[in-house]
VMD Tcl script that draws the C-alpha trace (Angstrom):
set ca {
  {66.21 28.58 -44.19}
  {69.18 28.48 -41.85}
  {71.42 26.35 -39.64}
  {73.57 26.37 -36.54}
  {76.57 24.06 -36.39}
  {78.35 23.45 -33.10}
  {79.22 21.14 -30.21}
  {76.53 22.42 -27.87}
  {73.80 20.17 -26.53}
  {70.22 21.00 -27.63}
  {68.99 24.14 -25.89}
  {66.91 27.24 -26.50}
  {70.17 29.12 -27.17}
  {71.09 26.72 -29.99}
  {67.58 26.95 -31.46}
  {67.77 30.75 -31.26}
  {71.11 30.83 -33.11}
  {69.68 28.69 -35.92}
  {66.62 30.95 -36.08}
  {68.81 34.05 -36.22}
  {70.79 32.62 -39.15}
  {67.53 31.74 -40.94}
  {66.09 35.24 -40.54}
  {69.14 37.27 -41.59}
  {70.22 37.68 -45.24}
  {73.25 35.46 -45.74}
  {76.45 36.79 -47.29}
  {79.51 34.60 -47.76}
  {82.97 35.59 -48.91}
  {85.18 33.94 -51.54}
  {86.53 31.25 -49.20}
  {83.16 29.47 -49.40}
  {83.55 29.10 -53.21}
  {79.78 29.32 -53.79}
  {78.19 29.26 -57.26}
  {74.74 30.29 -55.97}
  {73.42 32.48 -53.17}
  {71.71 31.28 -50.01}
  {68.73 33.46 -50.76}
  {66.33 32.48 -47.97}
  {65.74 35.02 -45.19}
  {62.97 36.74 -43.28}
  {60.93 36.33 -40.09}
  {58.62 33.29 -40.31}
  {54.98 33.66 -39.33}
  {54.85 30.18 -37.77}
  {57.36 27.67 -36.39}
  {56.41 24.03 -35.93}
  {58.56 21.90 -33.61}
  {58.45 18.72 -31.59}
  {57.91 18.77 -27.81}
  {61.55 19.04 -26.72}
  {62.15 21.24 -23.68}
  {64.27 23.64 -25.75}
  {61.16 24.39 -27.84}
  {59.01 24.97 -24.75}
  {61.46 27.34 -23.07}
  {60.65 30.85 -21.89}
  {63.61 32.12 -23.90}
  {62.10 30.94 -27.19}
  {58.70 32.30 -26.18}
  {60.27 35.73 -25.54}
  {61.91 35.67 -28.97}
  {58.61 34.69 -30.60}
  {56.74 37.55 -28.87}
  {59.38 40.09 -29.84}
  {59.48 38.98 -33.48}
  {55.76 38.22 -33.88}
  {56.14 34.48 -34.49}
  {53.49 31.87 -33.58}
  {55.00 28.72 -32.01}
  {53.33 25.36 -32.54}
  {54.18 21.93 -31.14}
  {53.48 19.15 -33.62}
  {50.53 16.90 -32.80}
  {51.87 13.60 -34.14}
  {55.45 12.23 -34.59}
  {55.04 11.65 -38.37}
  {54.64 15.41 -38.84}
  {58.39 15.79 -38.32}
  {59.24 13.54 -41.26}
  {60.04 16.35 -43.71}
  {62.83 17.77 -41.56}
  {64.14 14.37 -40.46}
  {64.41 13.39 -44.13}
  {66.62 16.43 -44.66}
  {68.95 15.35 -41.86}
  {69.08 11.85 -43.32}
  {70.03 13.20 -46.76}
  {72.81 15.34 -45.30}
  {74.17 12.33 -43.40}
  {74.25 9.91 -46.29}
  {74.95 12.33 -49.13}
  {77.43 14.71 -47.51}
  {78.85 13.64 -44.14}
  {79.45 10.03 -45.20}
  {82.07 11.23 -47.68}
  {84.27 12.93 -45.06}
  {87.30 11.47 -43.31}
  {86.38 10.35 -39.81}
  {82.68 9.71 -40.53}
  {81.30 7.13 -38.07}
  {77.66 6.69 -39.01}
  {74.99 4.97 -36.93}
  {75.66 1.42 -38.18}
  {78.45 -0.03 -36.02}
  {78.87 -3.07 -38.29}
  {79.58 -0.86 -41.31}
  {81.80 1.59 -39.43}
  {85.36 1.88 -40.66}
  {87.99 0.81 -38.15}
  {90.16 3.73 -39.28}
  {87.44 6.38 -38.97}
  {88.62 8.03 -35.77}
  {92.31 7.92 -36.69}
  {91.50 9.50 -40.08}
  {89.42 12.35 -38.62}
  {91.15 15.55 -39.74}
  {88.66 18.37 -40.13}
  {87.91 21.39 -37.95}
  {84.48 22.77 -37.15}
  {85.28 25.83 -39.27}
  {86.21 23.64 -42.27}
  {83.07 21.55 -41.78}
  {81.01 24.74 -41.74}
  {82.53 25.86 -45.06}
  {81.77 22.50 -46.68}
  {78.25 22.23 -45.25}
  {77.27 25.72 -46.45}
  {78.62 24.89 -49.91}
  {76.69 21.61 -49.96}
  {73.39 23.23 -48.91}
  {73.65 26.24 -51.23}
  {75.11 24.67 -54.38}
  {73.71 21.15 -54.09}
  {70.79 20.55 -51.73}
  {68.87 23.77 -52.41}
  {69.39 23.42 -56.18}
  {67.83 19.95 -56.43}
  {64.30 19.44 -57.70}
  {61.76 19.41 -54.93}
  {60.20 15.94 -54.62}
  {56.67 17.36 -54.26}
  {56.55 19.59 -57.33}
  {59.23 17.84 -59.47}
  {59.57 20.96 -61.64}
  {61.10 23.43 -59.18}
  {64.28 23.39 -57.16}
  {63.91 23.61 -53.39}
  {64.92 27.28 -53.50}
  {62.53 28.04 -56.37}
  {59.67 26.43 -54.45}
  {60.44 28.58 -51.41}
  {60.64 31.70 -53.56}
  {57.41 30.93 -55.43}
  {55.51 30.55 -52.16}
  {56.30 34.06 -50.92}
  {53.31 36.43 -50.87}
  {55.83 39.32 -50.92}
  {59.52 39.91 -50.39}
  {60.42 39.32 -46.72}
  {61.11 42.40 -44.65}
  {64.72 42.96 -43.69}
  {65.48 42.87 -39.98}
  {68.36 44.78 -38.43}
  {70.99 42.47 -36.98}
  {70.90 44.25 -33.62}
  {67.17 43.51 -33.36}
  {68.06 39.82 -33.39}
  {70.69 39.98 -30.65}
  {68.11 38.45 -28.32}
  {68.93 35.24 -30.20}
  {72.63 35.44 -29.31}
  {74.09 33.63 -26.33}
  {74.17 35.70 -23.16}
  {76.89 35.34 -20.53}
  {77.16 36.69 -17.01}
  {77.85 40.32 -16.33}
  {81.25 41.89 -16.88}
  {82.75 45.13 -15.61}
  {84.26 47.66 -17.99}
  {87.80 48.64 -17.09}
  {89.38 52.05 -17.44}
  {89.98 52.89 -21.09}
  {87.01 50.83 -22.36}
  {88.58 47.38 -21.82}
  {86.81 44.23 -20.62}
  {87.71 40.56 -20.13}
  {85.75 37.59 -21.44}
  {86.80 33.92 -21.66}
  {90.52 34.69 -21.15}
  {90.47 37.32 -23.91}
  {90.83 41.09 -23.59}
  {88.41 43.27 -25.55}
  {88.16 46.96 -26.21}
  {85.40 49.19 -27.54}
  {86.08 52.78 -28.54}
  {82.88 54.12 -27.01}
  {83.08 52.06 -23.81}
  {85.63 54.22 -21.99}
  {82.84 56.48 -20.70}
  {81.28 53.46 -18.91}
  {84.39 52.49 -16.92}
  {83.42 50.76 -13.68}
  {79.90 49.86 -14.86}
  {78.52 46.33 -15.00}
  {77.37 45.25 -18.47}
  {75.85 42.27 -20.27}
  {77.69 40.55 -23.11}
  {76.16 38.69 -26.04}
  {78.19 36.70 -28.54}
  {78.02 34.33 -31.48}
  {79.83 31.08 -30.48}
  {81.09 30.58 -34.04}
  {83.25 33.70 -33.71}
  {83.92 35.41 -30.39}
  {86.45 37.94 -31.70}
  {83.55 40.41 -31.42}
  {81.06 40.65 -28.56}
  {78.09 42.99 -28.17}
  {77.76 45.02 -25.00}
  {74.45 45.93 -23.37}
  {73.26 47.71 -20.24}
  {69.91 47.46 -18.50}
  {67.83 50.57 -19.17}
  {65.45 52.30 -16.81}
  {62.57 50.20 -18.15}
  {64.41 46.97 -17.41}
  {65.12 46.25 -21.07}
  {68.59 45.77 -22.45}
  {70.00 48.71 -24.39}
  {72.82 48.26 -26.89}
  {76.02 50.14 -26.10}
  {78.70 49.06 -28.55}
  {80.65 46.22 -30.10}
  {83.92 45.24 -28.43}
  {86.70 43.53 -30.38}
  {89.32 41.10 -29.11}
  {92.67 42.88 -29.23}
  {95.14 41.59 -31.87}
  {92.36 39.37 -33.26}
  {90.40 41.95 -35.24}
  {91.05 40.20 -38.58}
  {90.85 36.64 -37.20}
  {88.04 34.18 -36.55}
  {87.94 32.24 -33.29}
  {85.08 30.04 -32.13}
  {84.02 29.68 -28.49}
  {85.06 26.01 -28.46}
  {88.43 26.68 -30.14}
  {89.16 29.31 -27.52}
  {88.25 26.98 -24.65}
  {90.39 24.15 -26.04}
  {93.38 26.45 -26.59}
  {93.05 27.87 -23.05}
  {92.97 24.38 -21.52}
  {96.09 23.37 -23.43}
  {97.99 26.52 -22.45}
  {96.96 26.14 -18.81}
  {98.06 22.49 -18.78}
  {101.45 23.47 -20.20}
  {101.85 26.19 -17.59}
  {101.98 28.93 -20.22}
  {100.55 32.41 -19.99}
  {97.05 32.75 -21.40}
  {96.60 35.86 -23.51}
  {95.09 36.92 -26.82}
  {98.37 36.28 -28.65}
  {99.11 32.91 -27.03}
  {95.57 31.64 -27.73}
  {95.83 32.73 -31.38}
  {99.24 31.00 -31.71}
  {97.83 27.81 -30.18}
  {94.85 27.76 -32.55}
  {97.11 28.33 -35.56}
  {99.42 25.49 -34.44}
  {96.36 23.24 -34.17}
  {95.24 24.18 -37.66}
  {98.72 23.45 -39.06}
  {98.72 20.03 -37.36}
  {95.32 19.17 -38.84}
  {96.40 20.26 -42.32}
  {99.48 18.04 -42.09}
  {97.40 15.12 -40.85}
  {94.91 15.61 -43.67}
  {97.76 15.64 -46.18}
  {99.17 12.41 -44.71}
  {95.77 10.68 -44.84}
  {95.22 11.77 -48.44}
  {98.69 10.63 -49.51}
  {98.13 7.23 -47.88}
  {94.75 6.92 -49.60}
  {96.29 7.74 -52.97}
  {99.01 5.13 -52.37}
  {96.36 2.53 -51.54}
  {94.39 3.44 -54.66}
  {97.51 3.16 -56.81}
  {98.05 -0.36 -55.49}
  {94.47 -1.33 -56.31}
  {94.50 0.40 -59.72}
  {98.14 0.50 -60.88}
  {98.73 3.04 -63.60}
  {99.96 1.52 -66.84}
  {103.21 3.08 -68.03}
  {103.85 3.10 -71.76}
  {107.28 1.81 -72.87}
  {109.88 4.55 -73.06}
  {110.78 5.83 -76.54}
  {114.26 4.73 -77.65}
  {116.51 5.55 -80.58}
  {114.99 3.76 -83.59}
  {118.43 2.90 -84.95}
  {119.26 0.92 -81.80}
  {115.89 -0.61 -81.14}
  {115.22 -4.15 -82.22}
  {112.15 -4.57 -84.41}
  {109.14 -6.11 -82.70}
  {108.29 -9.57 -83.92}
  {104.77 -10.34 -85.01}
  {104.36 -12.45 -81.88}
  {105.39 -9.65 -79.51}
  {102.22 -8.62 -77.67}
  {101.54 -4.89 -77.54}
  {99.82 -4.05 -74.29}
  {96.55 -2.20 -74.87}
  {96.22 1.37 -73.65}
  {94.34 1.23 -70.39}
  {91.75 3.87 -69.59}
  {92.41 6.04 -66.56}
  {90.36 4.89 -63.61}
  {88.75 7.55 -61.44}
  {87.75 6.84 -57.86}
  {84.83 9.21 -57.49}
  {84.51 8.56 -53.77}
  {88.10 9.67 -53.31}
  {87.56 12.69 -55.56}
  {84.63 13.75 -53.42}
  {86.68 13.36 -50.26}
  {89.47 15.44 -51.72}
  {87.04 18.04 -53.09}
  {88.42 20.76 -50.89}
  {92.07 19.74 -51.27}
}
mol new
graphics top color blue
foreach p $ca { graphics top sphere $p radius 0.5 }
foreach p [lrange $ca 0 end-1] q [lrange $ca 1 end] { graphics top cylinder $p $q radius 0.2 }
display resetview
């Protein structure tokens, strides 16, 4: 139905972000290179979870009340097997093919894994979405054996799910401490300056910000109404970053690096730092792939046919001269899978 990918420890916020992604219709642009659509969406009637504290939180209960969802804690550990099997499949079938994969078995862990790691969270998100949509969801469901996983979900719907406005699901977004709106509709958040066209009228007021940690170039601004409920004011965009994508973690890492180097922290300097990081990772990935190809060439040397020479100068081959057979080209499918996004 949906996912959330990030560095955060388990919490009600993380669960809420995954739930928000599951409920909303999912649209992906050309950079994801999808052949199918991620067609699952809608508010579930029931959610079954284990007894983790993030599933027993007041935050999740508030979300369930607002959206009309019944929460259930599973009675026995084996009831979580269906979802755990999904995680296992993703680990062995998808993650194990990426540079830097460690795995749980220390004995089978590659000694070069950490030095070969060369993928960003954004790149991993692109690959994981592609794997789920074009591969995992298109496989035959093990229980019916005649429907794909997506077809089984679709066949089980009593009716088309109702569409939910994105702003109605902002309760699922992470909430930070209050911020004050500056003159002109500006505000500061995590070392970035934001501006909203309709916020100038609220200069000097304290507001609440909500954001999606995968991309903080846009935040949503709320005020507390007379009834005590949050009322949406406007979206504020990070200046000079309107066409960019910047995750919460990328921003924090870039800010730490700039601060350590004694450089000024601003929207432009953070963007430059993130772009430099991306360029470094791309170069490292290229170096790892070139080294892998060199190693493969040493294991499977490519046979080169003898060069064609002028027939008048060439000596005739004797009957005893062996003619080397044409060798078939050897494909390393594991390497091809690793270089899938190259």
